[in-house]
Each structure stands twice: as structure tokens, then as C-alpha cells.
N, C-alpha and C positions, 0 to 999 in steps of 0.2 A: 545362319542361312543353311539350307540343305546343301550337302556336298555336290549333288548333281546340278542344282541350280547355280551354285557358286562357279562350278566348272563352265557351264554354258555361258553365264554372264561374262566371266573373265575372258573366255575364248572369243566371244562376240565383240567385246570391247577392243581386244588386241587386233582382231580382224578389221574392225571399223577404223582403228587408228592406222593400220598398215594401208588400207585402201585410201584413207584420207591423205596420208603422206605421199602415197603413190600418185594421187590426183593433183598434187601441187604442180607437177610438170605441165598440166593443162592451163594453169593460171599464172605461173611465173615465167618470165621470158629468159630462160636459161638455155644456153647452147646445149645441144644433144650430148656431147661428150662430157660436159661439166655436170649436166643433170644426172647422168649415170652415177657419178660419184656421190652426189648429194642425196638424191632420191634412193639410190641403191643402198647406201649406208643406212639410211633411216628405215627402209623396209627390212634389211637384215637385222637391224636393232630390234624391230618388232618380232621377227622370227625367233631371235635368241631369247627375248623376254618371254615369248610364248612357250618356248621349249623348257624354260626354267620354271615358269610359274604355273603352267597348265599341263606340262609334260608332253610326251610324244604325241598322244592322240590330239590334243588341242593344237599343238604346234604344227602337226601335219595338216590340220584343217586350214590354218593360215597359209602354210607353205603351198598347198595345192590351189587355193582360191586366188591368191595374189597374181599368179601368172595369167589366170583366166581374165581377171580384171585388166591386167596389162594388155592383153590381146584386144579386149573390148575398147580400150583407150587408144588402140593403134600403136602401142609401144612395141609390141612384138609383131614382126612383119608378116608372120604366117601362123596359122593355127597349129601347124605341126610343131612349133616351138614350145607350145604350152606344156606338154608332158615332160619335155626335156628340162625346162626351167623348174617345173614342179619337182622333178627328181633331184636337181641340184639343191633346191630349197630343203627338200626332205632330208638329204644327206647332212646338211647343216643342223637341222632340228634334231635329228636322231642322235648324232654324235654329241651335241651339246647337252641334250637331255640325259643321256646315259653317263656322261663323264663329268658333268659339272660339279656334283657333290664330292667327287673324289679329288679333282684338281681343276679349278675353273679356268686356269690359264691354258692347260693342256686341252681342255674341252673346246675352248674358243679357237685355239690354234688349229687343232685337228679338224674342227667343224669348218673353218674357213678354207683350209687346204683341201679338204674333201669336196666341198662345194665347187671350188675352182676346178679341181681335176674332173669331177663328174660333168660339169658344164662344158669344159673344154673338149673332153673326149666325145661326149654325146653330140654336141653341136658341130664341131669341126670334122669329126670322123664318122658320124652317123647321119645327123639331120641334113646337113648341107649335101653330102654326096648322094644320099638315098632319096631325099624328098625335095631338094632344091638344086638339082644338078645344072639346070639351065640359067641359074642366077648369074647376072653379069659379074665379072671378076672384081670390080671395085666394091660391089655390094657384098660379095663373099669375104673380101678382105676386111671390110668394116664389121661384118657379123663375127668373123673370127677374132678380131681385136676386142669387140665388146664382150665376148664370152671367153676371154683368156684372162690375163693377169689383173684387169680391173675388177674381176669377180673376187679375187683374193684380197684386193685392197678394200672393197666395199664391205665384205664379210668381216674383215679385221677391224675396220672402223666401227661397224655395227657392234662388234664385240666390246670394243673400248667404251662406246656409249652405254652399253648394257652394264658394264662394270661400274660406271658412275651412277647410273639410275637405280639399279637393283637394290643397293643398301637402303636408299630412301624409300623405295616402294615396299620393301620387306618391313621396314619400320612402321610405315603407314598401315600396312595390312595387319600387323600385330596389335595396333591400337584399337582396331574396331571390335 
């Protein structure tokens, strides 16, 4: 298969998988805080697999489009959040794509930590104060919680899932 076509097909499949997994929250009766761990881990898994299999460019496509879909599904409370979540996703994708071949564990740990830090700083110290200052305190606290340490957990779990799936995926891709 042509390399460009291969790249487009793989990126599209990973984006479709991420959107499908993200959409599970619309069909499964899972409480909001639990769904963040399950769905968030699965979406981070897709981001990491994209970073490794289609590189920075394909991974960034998935990283940027998934928060747009999350907003359209009413998961993100405000359109202002879309670029901040995309930036956190992008941090994960770029670090994993750049470091994975050197040290996969370092890549996954650094990517998860960076995503957590970017999201926490951008949401808590930029998005909320600048774009949502009138948000009621309980909503601010919930948003702060959702974009703090759970992001580190879901990115780390996504990385562990990727470590389990990638060898099987690589073997399957070599056979074709």
C-alpha cells in the first residue's frame, strides 16, 4: 500500500476508534467520575497508539479532534475547553512519539506527566480564571478535580494498555 494512503487509513482508524470509545459514555450508564477513568484511559490509549504507529502528525490529528467530539457530546462544558484539552493531548502525543523508540517507559511516564501538568495549569490557571470566572464554586472545584491528578491516572493506564496491545499490533502489521 502507498505510504500516504497507509498513513491516512491508520490515522482514520485510530481516530474512529477513539471517537467510538469516547461515545461509550453516551450508551453506558456509568457515573461521571467513573466514566472519566474508563473512557479517559481508553482515549489516552488511542492517542498513545497513534503517536507510536502514525507519528506526531497523525497523533496530533487524533489529539485535536477528540476534544472537539467531546464538546459536541456535551462532555466538555464549554467550547473554551477544547483547545486546552487538545493541548494536553498534544503534549502526550509529542512526547511519546519522540521518546518511545529510545525508552518506551520513559516516553509513557513523561507523556502522562506532561499531559497532566499542561491540563492542570491551563485549565485551573488560565481557562477558569480568564474564560469562566463567574462559574459557581462547586463547578470550578469539580472542573479542577477532573483536570488534575485523574489526568495522570488515565494517561498512565492508557500507556499500560498500549504496552499490552502494541506488540500484538506490530506483529499483525508485519504479517501483511
